[in-house]
N, C-alpha and C positions, 0 to 999 in steps of 0.2 A: 214518796214520803208523806206528801200532803194527804193522800188517801188513807195511809196507815194511821195518821193522826185522826182523820175524820171518822174512821171505823173503830177507833179506840184500840188499835193493835199496838200502839205505843203511846206514851204520854210524856210530853215535854212542857206541860202546863207551867211548871215553876220557872221555866226558862223563856217563856214567851216575852218578847220585848220588841222594841222599835225595829231591830234588825230582822227578827223573824217575820214581823208584820210587812216590812218592805219586801223581803224575799218571797213570801207566799202570795203577794198581790202584784206589785210591779214586776217582780221576777217572773211571774207567769204571763202577765199581760204583754210583756215584751215579745212573746212568740206570735202575737197577732201580726197581720200585715202592717207594715210600718206606718202607713198613712192612717189606718184605723187606730193603732196604738196612740199616735199623736193626737188624733181627734178626741180620743177619750181623755187624755191628759188635759188638752186645751179646754174642752167643754166643762171640765170640773173646776176650772179657775174662774174667779170673778174677774170682770173686765177683760174677758178673753177676746173681745173684738180687737184688742191691741196685739194679739199674738198672731203669728203667721197661719194662714189657712192651710198650708201644705208644708210637709216636712221633707219629702223625698225619702229614700231608703235609709236604714240604719247602717252606718259605716263602722261604728264601734260603740260598745256599751260596757261600762264598768260599774260594779257595785263596790262601794267603799274603796276607791282607788288608793293604793298604798304609797304611791310615789309622789303624792302632792305634799309639798313642804312650804311653810311660811317661816316664821321664827320657830314655832313648834309645829308638830305634825297637824295637817289639816285633812279631814276626811269627809267629803260630802257623801251622802247616801248613794246617789246614783249620778253618773255622768254619761251623757249620750252624745255622740257625734252623728247627727243626721246629715244628709247631703246638703241641706240648705242652711243649717245653723247648728250651734252647740247648745246643750241643755244641762243645767245642774238642778237636781232635786234634793232639797234638804227636808227630811221628814222628822216629825215628832210623833210619839206613840199615841198621844191623846189629842182630840180635837179641841179640848178646853184650854190648854196652856202648853207652854214649852218653848215657843218662839219669842217669848218676852224679851230675852236678851239676844234675840236672833240676829239683829242687824250687824252686830260685831262679828258673829260667826259667819254670816253671809259675806261680809266684807273680806274676811280672811280667806274664804273659799274662792272668791273672785280674784283676789290678789294671787293666790296659789295657782289658779287657772292661768292667769296672765304670765306668771313666771315660767310656766311650761310652754309658752308660746314665744314666737319671735315678735317682740314688742314693736319692732319697726315695720312689721308687715302683718298686722292683724286685720284680716279682711272678712272674717266670719262673725256674724251676729252671735251673741250669747244671750240666752234666755234663762231665767231662774224661777223655779217654782218652790215655794215654801208650803209643804204639805203637812197639814195638821198643826195643832198648837197655836193657832192664830187667834188672838183676842179680838181683832177686827180684821175685816177681809179686804179693805182697800189696798191696792198695790202701793209699793214704796219704791223710791228711786235712790240709786247710789251712784256716785261719781268717784272713780278711782283716778288719782292724779300721781304725778311724779313724787310728791311728798309721801304718799302711801307706800311707794315701792322702794324708796331710797335706802331704807335700812337693809334691804337684801339685794338691791340691784342698783349700783351707782352709775350704770350706763344708760339709765332711762333718760329720754329726751326731756328737756325742761318743760315743754308745752304738752307733755303727754296727758291725755284725758280719755277715760273709758267709762261710758254710761251704761248702767244696767237697771232694768225695771224688774222688781221682784213681784211676781204674781202669787196670789194666795189661793190655796185649795184646802179642802178638808176631806177626811177619809169617808165620811158618810155621803158626801156629794159624789165622790169618785165611785163609790159602790152603787149609788143610784143611777149614775150615768151608765155603768156597764150592765146593770139590771134592765134598764130601759132599752139599751141596744139589744140585749139578749131577747127581750120580748118582741122587738120589731123584727129581728132576724128570724125568730121562730115562726112568725106569722106570714112569712113569705110563702106564696102558694106553689112555688116550683122548687125543685131540688138542685142544689149545687154542691160539689165536693168542698169548695172553699167555705161555703156557708156552714156545713157540718163541722169543719175544723174550727172555725171561729166560735161556734156554740160550745164545743168541748173546752176550748181554752178559757172562755169566759166562765163556764161552769166551775172549772178548777179554781179560778181566781175568786169566785164568789165563796167557795168553800174556805179559801184562805182568809177572807174577811170574817166568815162565820166563826172560824177557829179563834179569832181574836175578838169575839163577842160583838161583832157588827153585822147587822141584818138590814136588808133593804126594806124601807117603809114608804109606802105611797104617800103618806100624810106628812112626811118629813118636811119641816117648814123652812129649811135654810138652803133650798136648791139655788144654785148660782149659775145654772146652765139651761140651755134649751137643746135637749138631746134628740130632737126630732130629725130622723134621717128618712127621707122619702125613698121610694124603691129605686129611683135612678141613682141617688147618692150611694145607696148600699151596693148596687151593681158596680159602680165606678170604683168603690173601695175594694170589693172582692176581686175585681179584674184589673186592679191598678198595676201599671207597668211604667217605669221611668222612661220618659222620652226626652231626648236631647232637644 
């Protein structure tokens, strides 16, 4: 579908929106090796030093999960269960604004996440990325307590507390991260099957960005990452296997 749009075989311009933007970028990048996919997301975030360096394999991924309920329906854009943690991505179509009222939405999504879990046995970290729409890029902290849950779950322990740090990213930084990785992978002097697969996936994702009027620019002045992968790191990602 993305190639039909790129070659103007079909035209959905009037229907381009936040959902098509997520589907044609994150929806494609998810096909990369799990560790590389996570490194891309991680490196696009400001203050990414506070995020895990490794994710493990993807166990489950859902786009706009329909079963999440709070008082009204709550629908994060992407929910991913990695081996080592869970991740919520809440996206806004523009990098300029959209998350202004985000904290209330973020809070509802975290509460809905918790209501789908066993509150007495939550042993997996949850990370949260607000992608696009951020007027400032510093991370924000939320604490969910028994008072937040009592309206919908009267069995919550009185001393229940769940802390979440919301990390900020933007679309152009994400695009420049994958463009930089594409450049570095392309410059490898030897051939690997995995390398060519990675390049094709990234190229499709770049088309997805382009279709939504976003293009990689070397001079872009809001980089929040250091996307330098040395050859050893690239090899480790391409050949990555989970070890107990």
